[in-house]
C-alpha positions as CSV (number, residue, x, y, z in Angstrom):
1,M,-3.7,6.4,-1.6
2,S,-6.0,8.9,-3.2
3,L,-4.1,11.4,-5.3
4,P,-0.5,12.1,-6.3
5,L,2.2,13.8,-4.4
6,R,3.0,17.2,-5.7
7,R,6.7,17.7,-5.3
8,P,9.4,19.6,-7.2
9,S,11.5,17.5,-9.5
10,G,15.2,16.9,-8.8
11,G,17.2,14.9,-6.4
12,S,19.3,11.8,-6.9
13,D,17.4,8.6,-7.7
14,G,20.5,6.5,-8.1
15,P,21.6,4.8,-11.3
16,A,19.0,4.1,-13.9
17,A,17.8,0.5,-14.0
18,R,16.9,-1.4,-17.1
19,P,13.4,-2.9,-17.1
20,A,14.7,-6.4,-17.2
21,T,16.2,-5.9,-13.8
22,D,12.7,-5.7,-12.3
23,H,11.6,-9.3,-11.8
24,S,7.9,-8.2,-12.1
25,A,8.5,-7.0,-15.7
26,P,8.3,-9.2,-18.8
27,A,11.7,-10.0,-20.2
28,R,12.0,-9.4,-24.0
29,R,14.9,-11.8,-24.4
30,R,16.3,-14.6,-22.4
31,F,20.0,-15.2,-22.4
32,H,21.4,-18.7,-21.5
33,A,24.8,-18.9,-20.0
34,V,27.2,-21.6,-21.4
35,P,28.6,-23.5,-18.4
36,G,32.3,-23.5,-18.2
37,R,34.5,-26.3,-16.9
38,I,35.9,-25.9,-13.4
39,P,39.1,-27.9,-12.6
40,R,38.4,-30.7,-10.1
41,R,41.2,-29.6,-7.7
42,A,39.8,-26.0,-7.6
43,A,36.3,-27.2,-7.1
44,A,37.4,-29.5,-4.3
45,L,39.3,-26.7,-2.6
46,G,36.3,-24.4,-2.9
47,L,34.0,-26.9,-1.3
48,A,36.5,-27.4,1.6
49,I,36.7,-23.7,2.2
50,A,32.9,-23.3,2.1
51,A,32.5,-26.2,4.6
52,T,35.1,-24.7,6.9
53,L,33.4,-21.3,6.9
54,A,30.0,-22.8,7.4
55,A,31.2,-24.7,10.5
56,A,32.9,-21.6,11.8
57,E,29.8,-19.3,12.0
58,P,26.1,-19.5,11.4
59,P,24.8,-18.4,8.0
60,V,24.2,-14.7,7.6
61,V,20.5,-13.7,7.7
62,P,19.6,-11.7,4.5
63,L,18.1,-8.4,5.7
64,G,15.5,-7.7,3.2
65,L,13.8,-9.3,0.2
66,G,15.7,-7.2,-2.3
67,D,12.7,-5.3,-3.5
68,R,14.0,-2.9,-6.2
69,L,12.4,0.2,-4.4
70,F,12.8,-1.0,-0.8
71,P,15.7,-3.5,-0.8
72,T,15.9,-4.0,3.0
73,L,12.1,-4.4,3.4
74,G,10.7,-7.9,4.2
75,N,12.5,-11.1,5.1
76,T,13.3,-14.5,3.6
77,G,13.2,-18.0,5.1
78,Y,9.6,-18.1,6.2
79,H,6.0,-17.3,5.2
80,V,3.7,-15.8,7.8
81,T,0.3,-17.4,8.1
82,S,-1.2,-15.2,10.9
83,Y,-0.5,-12.3,13.3
84,D,-2.1,-12.0,16.7
85,V,-1.4,-8.4,18.0
86,S,-2.2,-7.4,21.6
87,M,-1.8,-3.8,22.7
88,N,-2.5,-1.9,25.9
89,Y,-3.3,1.8,25.4
90,S,-3.0,4.0,28.5
91,G,-5.1,6.8,27.2
92,R,-2.1,8.9,26.5
93,S,-0.9,9.2,22.9
94,D,2.5,10.4,23.9
95,R,3.4,7.2,25.7
96,P,4.5,3.8,24.4
97,L,1.9,1.0,24.3
98,E,2.8,-2.3,25.9
99,A,2.3,-5.0,23.3
100,V,2.7,-8.7,22.5
101,T,2.9,-9.9,18.9
102,V,2.4,-13.6,18.1
103,I,3.4,-14.7,14.6
104,N,2.5,-18.1,13.2
105,A,4.7,-18.9,10.2
106,R,6.1,-21.8,8.2
107,S,9.8,-22.0,7.4
108,T,10.8,-22.2,3.7
109,G,14.4,-23.2,4.3
110,N,17.0,-24.2,6.9
111,L,17.3,-21.5,9.5
112,D,19.6,-21.0,12.4
113,R,18.5,-17.3,12.6
114,L,15.6,-15.4,11.3
115,S,14.7,-11.7,11.1
116,L,11.6,-9.6,11.5
117,D,11.1,-6.0,10.4
118,F,10.7,-3.9,13.6
119,A,11.7,-0.4,14.8
120,R,10.4,2.3,17.1
121,G,9.8,0.0,20.1
122,A,11.7,-1.7,22.9
123,V,11.9,-5.5,22.9
124,R,11.2,-7.1,26.3
125,S,11.6,-10.8,25.3
126,A,11.3,-13.2,22.4
127,E,10.6,-16.9,22.0
128,I,10.3,-19.4,19.2
129,D,8.1,-22.5,19.7
130,G,8.0,-21.9,23.4
131,A,11.7,-21.6,24.0
132,P,13.5,-18.3,24.7
133,A,15.3,-16.8,21.6
134,R,18.2,-14.5,21.6
135,Y,17.5,-11.2,19.8
136,Q,19.4,-8.2,18.6
137,Q,18.5,-5.1,16.6
138,E,20.2,-4.6,13.2
139,G,18.9,-1.4,11.7
140,E,15.1,-1.8,11.3
141,H,15.4,-5.6,11.6
142,L,15.0,-7.7,14.7
143,V,17.2,-10.8,14.3
144,L,16.2,-13.8,16.4
145,T,18.3,-16.8,17.2
146,P,16.2,-19.9,18.1
147,A,17.3,-22.5,20.7
148,A,17.2,-25.2,18.0
149,H,17.8,-25.4,14.2
150,I,14.7,-24.8,12.1
151,S,14.1,-27.2,9.2
152,P,12.2,-26.5,5.9
153,G,8.4,-26.7,6.2
154,Q,8.5,-26.4,10.0
155,K,5.7,-24.6,11.7
156,L,6.8,-21.7,13.8
157,R,5.2,-19.7,16.7
158,I,7.1,-16.5,17.3
159,V,6.2,-14.4,20.4
160,V,7.7,-11.0,20.9
161,H,6.9,-8.8,24.0
162,H,7.6,-5.2,23.0
163,T,6.5,-1.6,23.2
164,S,5.0,0.4,20.3
165,N,5.9,4.1,20.4
166,P,3.4,6.5,18.8
167,V,5.8,9.4,19.1
168,G,8.0,8.8,16.0
169,A,10.0,10.6,13.4
170,G,7.0,11.4,11.3
171,D,7.6,8.7,8.7
172,G,4.4,6.6,9.1
173,G,3.0,4.1,11.4
174,W,0.9,5.6,14.2
175,I,-1.0,8.8,13.6
176,R,-1.9,10.9,16.7
177,T,-5.4,12.3,16.3
178,K,-7.1,14.8,18.6
179,D,-8.7,12.1,20.7
180,G,-6.4,9.1,20.2
181,L,-4.6,7.1,17.5
182,A,-5.0,5.7,14.0
183,M,-2.5,4.0,11.7
184,A,-1.0,4.8,8.2
185,N,1.5,2.1,7.3
186,Q,2.0,2.5,3.6
187,A,4.5,1.8,2.2
188,D,7.0,0.6,4.7
189,A,5.8,1.6,8.2
190,A,3.8,-1.3,9.8
191,H,7.1,-2.5,11.4
192,R,7.2,0.8,13.2
193,V,4.1,-0.4,15.1
194,F,4.6,-4.1,15.5
195,P,7.2,-6.8,14.5
196,C,6.3,-8.3,11.1
197,N,7.4,-9.4,7.7
198,D,6.6,-5.9,6.2
199,H,6.2,-6.6,2.5
200,P,2.9,-6.9,0.6
201,S,4.0,-10.2,-1.0
202,D,3.6,-12.0,2.4
203,K,-0.1,-11.6,3.3
204,A,-1.5,-13.2,6.5
205,Y,-4.6,-13.3,8.7
206,F,-4.8,-10.8,11.6
207,T,-6.3,-10.8,15.0
208,F,-6.2,-7.7,17.2
209,H,-6.7,-7.4,21.0
210,I,-6.7,-3.8,22.0
211,T,-7.2,-2.7,25.6
212,A,-8.1,0.9,26.3
213,P,-9.9,3.0,29.0
214,Q,-13.6,2.7,29.0
215,G,-15.1,5.7,27.3
216,L,-12.8,5.1,24.3
217,V,-13.9,3.1,21.2
218,V,-11.5,0.8,19.4
219,V,-12.0,-0.4,15.8
220,A,-9.7,-2.5,13.7
221,N,-9.6,-4.4,10.4
222,G,-12.1,-7.2,10.1
223,L,-15.1,-7.9,12.2
224,P,-15.5,-7.7,16.0
225,V,-15.4,-11.0,17.8
226,G,-15.8,-9.9,21.4
227,Q,-15.2,-7.5,24.2
228,A,-14.1,-8.0,27.8
229,T,-14.3,-5.4,30.6
230,R,-12.1,-5.5,33.6
231,G,-12.5,-2.6,36.0
232,P,-12.0,0.7,34.2
233,R,-10.6,-0.9,31.0
234,R,-12.0,-2.7,28.1
235,T,-10.4,-5.1,25.6
236,W,-11.7,-5.1,22.0
237,T,-11.0,-8.1,19.7
238,Y,-11.2,-8.0,15.9
239,R,-10.3,-10.6,13.3
240,T,-9.9,-10.6,9.5
241,S,-11.6,-13.2,7.4
242,H,-9.2,-12.7,4.5
243,P,-5.4,-12.4,4.4
244,M,-4.0,-8.9,4.5
245,A,-0.7,-7.1,3.7
246,T,0.9,-5.5,6.8
247,E,0.8,-2.1,5.1
248,L,-3.0,-2.2,5.2
249,A,-3.4,-2.8,9.0
250,Q,-5.6,-0.3,10.8
251,I,-6.3,0.3,14.5
252,S,-8.4,3.3,15.6
253,I,-8.6,4.4,19.2
254,G,-10.6,7.5,20.2
255,R,-13.9,9.0,21.4
256,S,-15.6,7.7,18.4
257,A,-19.1,6.9,17.2
258,V,-19.6,3.8,15.1
259,L,-22.4,4.0,12.5
260,T,-23.7,0.7,11.1
261,Q,-25.7,0.1,8.0
262,H,-25.8,-2.5,5.2
263,G,-24.7,-2.5,1.6
264,P,-25.4,-4.8,-1.3
265,H,-26.4,-8.4,-0.4
266,G,-26.3,-7.5,3.3
267,L,-22.7,-6.4,3.5
268,P,-22.0,-5.0,6.9
269,I,-20.8,-1.4,6.7
270,R,-19.5,0.3,9.8
271,D,-18.2,3.9,9.7
272,V,-16.0,5.4,12.5
273,V,-16.1,9.1,13.1
274,P,-15.3,11.5,16.0
275,A,-18.4,11.3,18.2
276,V,-18.8,15.1,18.2
277,D,-18.8,15.2,14.4
278,R,-21.4,12.5,13.9
279,P,-24.2,14.8,12.7
280,L,-21.8,16.7,10.4
281,L,-20.5,13.6,8.7
282,A,-23.6,11.4,8.5
283,R,-24.7,12.6,5.1
284,W,-21.4,11.6,3.5
285,L,-21.3,8.2,5.2
286,A,-24.8,7.5,3.9
287,K,-23.3,7.4,0.4
288,T,-21.1,4.3,1.0
289,P,-23.7,1.6,0.2
290,G,-24.4,3.1,-3.1
291,Q,-20.8,3.5,-3.9
292,V,-20.2,-0.2,-3.1
293,A,-23.1,-1.1,-5.4
294,W,-21.6,1.1,-8.1
295,M,-18.2,-0.6,-7.9
296,E,-19.7,-4.1,-7.8
297,N,-21.5,-3.3,-11.0
298,K,-18.1,-2.5,-12.6
299,V,-15.9,-5.3,-11.3
300,G,-17.8,-7.8,-9.2
301,R,-18.7,-8.6,-5.7
302,F,-17.0,-6.7,-2.8
303,P,-14.0,-8.9,-1.8
304,F,-14.1,-8.7,2.0
305,E,-16.4,-9.3,5.0
306,T,-17.1,-5.7,5.8
307,Y,-16.3,-2.1,4.7
308,G,-16.4,1.4,6.2
309,V,-14.9,4.8,6.4
310,L,-12.6,5.9,9.3
311,T,-12.6,9.7,9.6
312,A,-9.6,10.9,11.5
313,D,-9.5,14.3,13.2
314,A,-5.8,14.8,12.1
315,S,-3.9,16.7,9.5
316,T,-2.6,14.0,7.2
317,G,-2.8,15.4,3.6
318,F,-3.9,12.0,2.3
319,E,-6.5,9.3,2.4
320,L,-5.5,5.6,2.7
321,E,-7.0,2.3,1.6
322,T,-6.5,0.3,4.9
323,Q,-8.3,-3.0,4.4
324,T,-12.0,-3.0,5.2
325,L,-11.7,0.4,6.9
326,S,-10.3,3.2,4.7
327,L,-8.7,6.2,6.4
328,F,-9.9,9.7,5.5
329,E,-8.9,13.1,6.8
330,K,-11.9,14.9,8.3
331,R,-11.2,18.1,6.3
332,L,-12.1,16.3,3.1
333,F,-15.8,16.2,4.3
334,T,-15.9,19.7,5.8
335,M,-14.4,22.0,3.1
336,V,-17.4,23.7,1.6
337,Q,-15.5,24.7,-1.6
338,L,-15.5,21.0,-2.8
339,P,-18.4,19.9,-4.9
340,D,-20.1,16.7,-3.7
341,W,-19.1,14.7,-6.8
342,Y,-15.5,15.4,-6.2
343,V,-15.6,14.3,-2.5
344,E,-17.5,11.2,-3.5
345,S,-14.9,10.4,-6.2
346,V,-12.2,10.4,-3.6
347,M,-14.2,8.1,-1.5
348,V,-14.6,5.8,-4.5
349,H,-10.8,5.9,-5.1
350,E,-10.2,4.3,-1.7
351,L,-13.1,2.0,-2.0
352,S,-11.8,0.7,-5.4
353,H,-8.5,-0.1,-3.7
354,Q,-10.3,-2.8,-1.7
355,W,-10.3,-4.8,-5.0
356,F,-7.1,-3.3,-6.6
357,G,-4.3,-3.2,-4.1
358,D,-5.9,-4.9,-1.1
359,S,-7.5,-8.1,-2.3
360,V,-5.0,-8.2,-5.2
361,S,-1.8,-6.9,-3.7
362,P,1.4,-6.0,-5.6
363,R,4.0,-8.6,-5.9
364,R,6.7,-6.0,-5.7
365,W,6.5,-2.3,-5.0
366,S,7.3,-1.5,-8.6
367,D,3.9,-3.0,-9.3
368,V,2.2,-0.3,-7.3
369,W,1.0,1.3,-10.6
370,L,-1.6,-1.4,-10.8
371,N,-3.1,-0.2,-7.5
372,E,-3.1,3.5,-8.3
373,A,-3.9,3.3,-12.0
374,H,-7.1,1.4,-11.2
375,A,-8.1,3.5,-8.2
376,T,-7.6,6.6,-10.3
377,W,-9.6,5.0,-13.2
378,Y,-12.7,4.3,-11.1
379,E,-12.4,7.7,-9.3
380,M,-12.5,9.4,-12.8
381,L,-15.3,7.2,-14.1
382,Y,-17.4,7.8,-11.0
383,A,-16.8,11.6,-11.2
384,Q,-17.7,11.6,-14.9
385,E,-21.0,9.8,-14.2
386,K,-21.9,11.9,-11.2
387,G,-20.3,15.2,-11.8
388,D,-20.6,18.2,-14.1
389,S,-18.6,19.4,-17.1
390,R,-15.5,19.8,-15.1
391,A,-15.4,16.0,-14.4
392,S,-14.7,14.8,-17.9
393,M,-12.4,11.8,-18.0
394,E,-11.3,12.6,-21.5
395,T,-10.3,16.1,-20.5
396,R,-8.3,14.8,-17.5
397,M,-6.6,12.1,-19.6
398,R,-5.7,14.6,-22.3
399,H,-4.1,16.8,-19.7
400,A,-2.3,13.8,-18.3
401,Y,-1.1,12.9,-21.7
402,E,0.3,16.3,-22.3
403,S,2.2,16.1,-19.0
404,S,3.2,12.5,-19.2
405,D,6.7,12.9,-20.7
406,G,7.5,15.3,-17.9
407,W,6.2,12.9,-15.3
408,R,8.2,10.1,-16.7
409,A,11.4,12.2,-16.7
410,E,10.8,13.2,-13.1
411,G,9.5,9.9,-11.7
412,G,10.3,7.1,-14.1
413,P,7.9,5.1,-16.3
414,P,4.8,3.7,-14.6
415,A,6.1,0.2,-14.0
416,L,9.7,1.2,-13.3
417,P,9.4,4.1,-10.9
418,K,12.5,5.9,-9.8
419,L,13.9,5.1,-6.3
420,P,12.3,7.1,-3.4
421,D,14.1,10.3,-2.4
422,H,16.4,9.9,0.6
423,G,14.3,10.1,3.7
424,Q,11.1,10.3,1.7
425,K,9.9,6.7,1.2
426,I,6.5,7.7,0.1
427,S,7.9,9.8,-2.7
428,I,7.4,6.8,-5.0
429,F,3.8,8.1,-5.2
430,R,4.4,10.6,-7.9
431,P,2.0,11.8,-10.6
432,V,3.2,9.1,-13.0
433,I,1.8,6.4,-10.6
434,Y,-1.6,8.0,-10.6
435,D,-2.8,9.8,-13.7
436,G,0.3,8.8,-15.6
437,S,-0.6,5.1,-15.0
438,A,-4.3,5.6,-15.6
439,L,-3.3,6.7,-19.1
440,V,-2.1,3.1,-19.6
441,L,-5.6,1.8,-18.9
442,Y,-7.1,4.5,-21.1
443,A,-4.9,3.3,-24.0
444,L,-5.6,-0.4,-23.1
445,R,-9.4,0.2,-23.3
446,H,-8.9,1.6,-26.8
447,K,-6.9,-1.5,-27.7
448,L,-9.2,-4.1,-26.2
449,G,-12.5,-2.3,-26.7
450,T,-14.9,-1.5,-23.8
451,E,-16.2,-5.1,-23.6
452,G,-12.8,-6.7,-23.6
453,F,-11.5,-4.2,-21.0
454,D,-14.4,-4.8,-18.7
455,R,-13.8,-8.6,-19.0
456,L,-10.1,-8.0,-18.1
457,E,-11.0,-6.0,-15.0
458,R,-13.4,-8.6,-13.7
459,A,-11.1,-11.5,-14.5
460,W,-8.1,-9.8,-12.8
461,V,-9.8,-9.3,-9.4
462,Q,-11.4,-12.8,-9.6
463,K,-8.3,-14.7,-10.6
464,H,-6.0,-13.1,-8.0
465,R,-8.4,-12.5,-5.1
466,D,-6.7,-12.7,-1.7
467,G,-3.4,-13.0,-3.5
468,V,-0.5,-11.1,-5.0
469,A,0.1,-10.4,-8.6
470,G,2.5,-8.3,-10.7
471,T,2.9,-6.5,-14.0
472,A,3.7,-9.6,-15.9
473,D,0.6,-11.3,-14.6
474,F,-1.5,-8.4,-15.8
475,I,0.1,-8.4,-19.3
476,N,-0.4,-12.2,-19.6
477,L,-4.1,-11.9,-18.7
478,A,-4.7,-8.9,-21.0
479,S,-3.0,-10.9,-23.8
480,Q,-5.2,-13.9,-23.2
481,I,-8.4,-11.8,-23.4
482,Y,-7.2,-9.9,-26.5
483,G,-6.1,-13.1,-28.2
484,H,-2.7,-11.8,-29.2
485,N,0.6,-11.1,-27.3
486,L,0.4,-7.5,-25.9
487,S,4.0,-7.5,-24.5
488,G,5.1,-4.9,-27.1
489,F,2.2,-2.6,-26.4
490,F,2.7,-2.8,-22.6
491,W,6.5,-2.5,-22.9
492,D,6.2,0.9,-24.5
493,W,3.5,2.2,-22.2
494,L,4.9,0.8,-18.9
495,Y,8.7,1.0,-19.4
496,G,9.3,3.7,-22.1
497,T,10.8,7.0,-21.2
498,K,8.6,8.6,-23.8
499,T,4.8,8.3,-23.9
500,P,3.6,6.3,-26.9
501,P,0.9,7.7,-29.2
502,M,-2.6,7.4,-27.7
503,P,-4.9,5.1,-29.7
504,G,-7.9,6.9,-30.9
505,H,-6.4,10.3,-30.3
506,P,-3.8,11.0,-32.9
507,D,-4.1,14.8,-32.1
508,W,-2.9,14.4,-28.5
509,K,0.7,15.5,-28.2
510,P,2.9,15.4,-25.1
511,R,4.7,18.6,-24.1
512,A,8.4,18.6,-23.8
513,A,9.6,17.4,-20.4
514,G,11.2,20.7,-19.5
515,S,8.2,22.9,-20.5
516,A,5.8,24.3,-18.0
517,G,3.0,22.0,-19.2
518,G,5.2,18.9,-18.8
519,R,5.8,19.5,-15.1
520,K,3.5,18.5,-12.2
521,A,1.0,20.9,-10.9
522,R,2.2,22.7,-7.8
523,V,0.5,22.7,-4.5
524,P,-0.5,26.2,-3.7
525,G,2.3,27.6,-1.5
526,A,4.6,24.7,-2.1
527,Q,8.2,25.1,-1.2
528,P,11.2,23.3,-2.8
529,G,11.9,19.9,-1.3
530,V,8.5,19.5,0.4
531,S,6.3,16.6,-0.3
532,G,2.7,17.3,-0.6
533,R,-0.4,16.9,-2.8
534,T,-3.5,18.7,-3.8
535,A,-6.8,17.0,-3.5
536,L,-7.8,18.2,-7.0
537,H,-6.3,17.1,-10.2
538,P,-5.1,20.1,-12.3
539,G,-7.5,19.0,-15.1
540,W,-10.4,19.8,-12.7
541,P,-10.4,23.6,-12.2
542,L,-11.6,23.5,-8.6
543,P,-10.2,25.0,-5.4
544,G,-7.5,23.0,-3.6
545,R,-8.1,21.6,-0.1
546,H,-4.9,22.7,1.5
547,A,-3.3,26.1,1.4
548,A,0.1,24.5,1.9
549,P,1.6,21.0,1.3
550,Q,1.8,18.4,3.9
551,R,5.2,17.1,4.9
552,E,5.7,13.4,5.3
553,T,4.7,13.4,8.9
554,T,2.1,10.8,9.2
555,G,2.2,8.3,6.3
556,K,1.6,8.3,2.6
557,P,-1.1,9.4,0.1
558,A,-3.5,6.8,-1.2
């Protein structure tokens, strides 16, 4: 997402967790348990009881991967290799879509049952490897019982006939636009559109077959591989060339215009806009090839087969880095108060996510600081290069440093964010994840020097391209490039409740957490308990985009 949520502090975040409980964090110490001696008769009795229970009922399917922030998200026992999603859109955005989701996977253990993440749709039928499977809904999990036992390493083909309801509770998934639909699945909402293993650690290839009335245009992640017309309806097919996390899936249906151009080394760029707004938005879209070239100069070649901007005529309050087709709210490009350099910097924020967050996805949601710190970093760097005196990175980072203790108190340290507020899953996207985490990179560049920092950035996206990586991986790579162990440096910056001294700036001082300067900037007109964000960082004295905050009605901020 593009910029932090602006929300009042307060609310229960649950018991404080120690950094060592987050498996993405580097452990300072390792404790080795001394095995005790178990009496033979007791051990034999325990084995007998376990065998009896195992024979009496099938093993319980763990519902969730145990992610610290989203413990019930994702599933164990298999790895998805590809999704093939077919949907039939009637032309009405207030009616469920008929859908079929085909999942190719490989089992990683013995399974008598398996679960998928799925909600907000009715299941018509399910089968595994061509045989009908029993199914039942348990919360937001769809539990399937195959006709035969599944062994480790077995290839699976799971087919679910279902509906997908675009009329939801306003917590992500489908976005209803003025002329159709788009998607915003971050952080945990792809399973409100189609059955999946909805965690960024399980990336897979995607194929989409979307049928809609002629006169509507469909665009999805990846490249088009064909169209088929039958009577008054047309089926559009898209396929990705690189694996993708479910939260980055995108389908746009509407009365759209698709503008095509080429970026560096012939990269296909396709932008999707409401057809009636094509003349209005064309000047912004013309900037994308230059922005791609700018990012490639910083971190290396663009990691995917295509890129483009999807401009939605909907009130979202955020932009979103859906893979190969970033989602933008139309108002970003139509508010005359915003200077060009600022709008372009937001575009670069989402573009940079294609490297940081999309190509290299977080291992766990506590690693999301890696996504947003880097996107914020390149947003600031671009603004400083293209903007005026108000776009100074140092000024913005100094403001963030002064506010950092307050942000940490309100949202937790960057790599150990507090749990999301009840009913507000996207509330993990607090200021500490954006500018508060970019401060870590600012300090790291002072530590490594500009040349060393640039080497780290390029090495990071090259080493982990198309994969997942976590905080410990970043610390290890930075240490290799620096030539010394940086665990202590990172421990203080990523897990400390207080902001460490900023290298190179001994005069910078954090304000007390309870002071006015230590709190987040408010959205104009914000009310207590409402999640929203401004488009403009408080360090940049410019008018805000929104007169009032956006509730969590359509997804998350970028």
